[in-house]
N, C-alpha and C positions, 0 to 999 in steps of 0.2 A: 476451346472457349474464349471466347471474348476477354480480356482484362480491361475492367473495371477500373482499377486504382494500382497502381504501385509506386510504393515509395515509402520514407521510414516514418515512425510515431515519435521518435526522441528518445533520447536519454533513461532508462532507469531511474526513479523518482527513488527507488529504495536504496540503489548502489549508489547516488548522487549525494541522498542525503548525508550516508554511510560515511564514505572517502572525505568529503568536506570536513566532517568532524574531526577525523582523523588526520587529513593534512591541515586543520589550523594549526598543531603543534611543530607543525615544519615551519622551513624558516624559506621551503622554495611552494610556489602557487601551483594547484593541480590543476592539468588539462581539464576545462569543463567548456561545454559547447553551449552558445547560445540561445539554443532551442530547446531551452530546458522550462518543467513544471515552474506555476507560479509558487506552490508550498519549495520548490528547491534556491529560486532567485531569492526568497525573502531569505530561507536561510545564508546563501551566500551574501548576500546585504549585510546581515546581521553580523558573521564574524569577521567581513571586511572590518567593519566600525567595530568589532571587540577590540581589533589588532591594534588600534588607534586610541583607546584608551575610553570610546564612550561608553554611556551607562544608560542609556535610555532607549528600547527595543521595538518595535512590532512584529508578529511571526503570522499572521493575518488567522488565519483559516486551520494549517497543519498540522493536528496532533503528532506528528511524525517531528517535526522540525521543531515545534516547542519544545517536548520532551527532550531531546536531543541537544537542544540549546541552551536549556536550562541547568540540565549536570555541565555544558562546558562553560557557560559562564561561571557557574559556582566555583570550578579550579582557581577563580581570580580574585584577589586582596580586596578588593572595595566591592561596595554594594552597587545592584546592576539591578534596572528596573525591567521585565519582560513581559510585554504584552500581548492579548491576543485578543480573536472577534468576542461575540460572545456566543455565540455555539460551540466556536472551541470550549470555553472554560463551562458547557454543561457536559464536557467530558469528564472521564475520570480524572479527579485529581488527586486526591487523598494519596495513592498508594506515591505520585510522584513529591508531597510535601515530606511524606514518610521517609524517604528513602532520602533526602535531601540532609534532613533531620539526622538521620542514623550517620550522614556519612560529617557529621559535625558542622555542615554549612546555617548561616544566619538567615531564614526563611520567612518570610512572611506574606500574605495572601491580602488583595482587598478585592474592587467591584473588576473585572476581567484584566485581573496584572496579582506577578507576583516579583515579589523581591526576592535574591540571594544575596549573600556576599560570604565570600571563601576567605580562607581555603579551606582543601577536606582536612578534618580531625578526626577519621571515621573509629567508631567504636571496634573492640576487637570481634566480633561477628558481626556480621552486614545482613539482614535479612531481604531480598526483593522481592518485594509480592507482583506475581505475572497472572494470575488467574482472570484479572481483564482485559490483558494485555502485555507481550514479548519487549514493547518499546522500553519500559523502562531497565529492563536487565541489558539492553543493549545501548539503552542511553550511558547505563555507569562501565560499563567494559569498553565504549569508544573514547572516552571522554577519562581513562585510568593511565595513557600513555605519559611516561614519565615521571610516576612515584617513585617515593626510594626507600617505602616503609609495606611492610606487611600486616595483610589482616584475611579473616576469612569471609567469604561467600557464599551465601548460599540463594538457588533463587528457587521461589515458593511456586507450586503449583503452575510449571512451564509446559502447558501440555499444547493449548493454543497458538498456531503460529510461531512454533519453537522452531522452524526452518530459518525464520526470518533473524533471529538470534543466532544462531548459527551462522547466517550470511556474516553479520557482525563479527562472531567472533575470528569466521577463517579470513573476513577483511583486513583483522587489525593483525592477526599474525602475518598476513601475505605485505602489509605496506610499515610492519616494523620488525626487531628480530626477535617479538615475543615467540613464544610455544604455550599458549593460553588453552587450554582442553577443559571441557565439561564431564567430571566423574562424576553422574550420579547426577544430585541435584547440589553439587559445590564445582564453585570456578575453582581449578588448581591452577594457581596463578603465584608471581612472586612479584617484584618489584619490575615496572613496566619498559621493556627497554624502548631505547628513540626509535624514530621516523629511520625508518631506510631510505634514503634520497634517493637511492638508484632505482627502485622500486618504484616511489612517485612516479618520478620519472620517465619509467614507462607506462606507468597508469591510465587505463582507458576504461570509461565507464560502459558498459553493454549498453543496449538497446532494451527498451522498457515492455517486458512480455504480458504486463499487466491488461497496457494498452492496446498489444495486439488480438490481446483474446475479446478486446471487445468489439475492434475491427474483424476479428475471422467470425461474432456471432455477427456480425450483419452481412460478412460476406457467405455465411450459410445460407442465408434466407432470399440471395439475390440469382439473377440470372445469368450470372460470369463467373468472374476470377479475381480473387487478389491474391497481390503479391505484396508481403511485409520486408524490408530491406534491415539486413543490417542486425539480426536477432544471430542466438547461438543455439545450436543446437544443446551443447553442454551446457547450460547455466544454473549459477547459482539461484537463481528466481524460481523460488514454486510455483508461479505462476503458469512457467514453461510446459507444466504437467496438460493444459490445450490441447497440448496437439493428440497426447495419448487418450484423453478423450472425447474430441472429435473422433477418432481411429474409432473408440467402440461404440458411438452412435452411429458411424457411417458414413459421416462427411467426407468427405476428400481433400486430406495434404500431405503435404511432404514438405520437407527440409530440403534445399539442393543450394547450396553455395549461400550458406549463410543469410537463403529469402526464404521463407513461409508463405505455401501457395495455399491458401482455402478456395475451394469453389462451390457455387451454389448450389444446393439440392431439393430435389422436388418431394424428398422424404428421407428421413432419419429416424434412428431408434429414441426413445429415451437414458437415460444413465441414472446407473444407481452409485453415491458417489461420496464417503468421508470426505470432508474441506478443511478438515482441524488445520491443514498447514496451506490453505489455499482458499481463506473466506471469501477472499475479495472479489472471487469469481464468481462468487453466488449470484450476486443480481442481475445479471445479462447471463448468463449460461442457465439461470431457471425461464429467465421469459423467452429462452430459445425454445428450452423443453417444453414450455406450457406449448408449443405449435408441432412436437414429432406423433410418430405416430403408435408411440408408446407410455406408460407414464414413466413418469422418475421420481428419484428420493434423495435428497442432500440431509446428511447430518454432522454434528458436530459446528451448530452453527450458533452457539449460544453469546458469544462475544461480539456477533453482528447488531447488537441493541448498545454496542459502546462506541460505535464508529461515529461518524458527523452524522449520521441522521439512525434512528433504529431500523437498520435495512428492514429486517425481517418483516418487522409493520408493514413497512412501506409497499414492500414488493406483496404482501395481502393484499393491501389495498388495490394496488394494479392489476391481478388476476382476478380479485373478483370483478372488478369492470371489463375486465376480460373474457370473462365466462367461465374463466378456469376450475373446472372442479379438484379443490385439494384437502389439505387437514394438514396442521400445524402446532408443534406446541415452540418450547421455549428454546429447543435444541435440533429441532429436526422440521424437514418440510416437505410435503408428499405430493405431486399434482398425480392423480387417479384417473382425469376427464380431462387429456389437453382438447384443446381448441382446433378443427381445423380452418384453414385460415379463406378458406370461399366464404365463409359465413360472417367474417369479420369485417365489413361492410355494412350488414346490417345491424351492428350495435351501438351503441347512442356516442357522439362522440366525446374522450376522454378529455379530462386537464387534470394535469397531474404535475401536480408543486415536488419536485427534487429534494425539499426539506433540507436544502444548502448543502446538498451531496452529490459529488459529481458521479459515483457509480448511479444510483438514483434514476440522473438524466440519462446517462449511456444506457441504461435496461430499459427506459422508455423510447429510446431510438432504434431499439431491435422489435419490440410492440409496432412503430409506425414503418421499420422494412418488412414486416411481414406482413402489414395491411391494416393495421389498424389506425384509428382516427383520432392519434393523440396528440394533442397541446404541452408541449413542456413550456412551464414557468420558470424564468430566470435560466435559460439555456448557458449563460456566463458562468456556471459553477466548476462547468468542464473545465474550465483552465487554469483548475486546482492541480490537474496531471496530464493533460492532452488540448493545447488550446485550440490545434486546429480540428477536432474532431467532427463539430459538424461542416466542415467540407469536405472530408471524408466521405464521413455518411451522405450528403449530396451526391458525391459523385456515383453512391450505388443506386 
């Protein structure tokens, strides 16, 4: 089968953000490639400026980088102003402010900014609310390095995206001499150890399975094969589950020598899956399933409304425009009647606003790959995670 595209999608945004926070406590710089997503670039620049003692920062659209940096900056003993986009500040902020308050940080908020002043003077018992996002817990554990005092930490409602918190915890244990454990909902830890400089020097950021999954969904609708390089088969990234999902759907894919190959398919099945640990897969995967031979169902979606946009709502709008038969509620989505691709040309052209959300733009690209006439406004939103996404899409 003809290879339509072969290359790399770039470093994992999730791992890069986390390892950059950890490395900010080190005297040595982490080896980071230049081919970074916009969010990671903002965080890298902010941490560099923080080391120089600067106190005014802008973190763009990135919820992860903003939350991580806010906790890291709050360790410093001077007031720091952290700004972001208007859409960023529409995402959950109360949990972040509450956590900072429990840590004894002086915190205030204004229009599209917060101000923090450390150091941490935590209460004896800290409760971190993870119902809307596990990132608050990740932000805490990543910025706890070097503490010399003890206090109890409990994680409340750590269900959705728990795998991302475990990624944070594992990286802390790998890059320091710590042994932090999660026992039930309590973090088992005492004073956090210093950076393991040898581990830091050897550490390499693996490539991004979330971006690879988006390319894989395009490839499944192509008339050729796509080969995505430099991916780990045994990855800490929960979105690597896409390989197993594709196999369940009957989409031919394989891993060999860190290259993931995906072949276009003239027909594939739908899938019934719980995305509690991989919610970022929903936009592209649901649109791919809209053209399957059988129905599909997705559960554990309630936190999608707290992402860059209300992803469930935006996918519903796209599905309606595509003529897909579906039903949904706050936590689940079912495709009852997929669409036959040969009828897509008869549909009215679709104008899709990604609503400042890179994942919605990529979902629109999957519909285009299937044959729908979709015009995507503000294609540049993909630079948040995968700047050359449209170049790859055009090659398919």
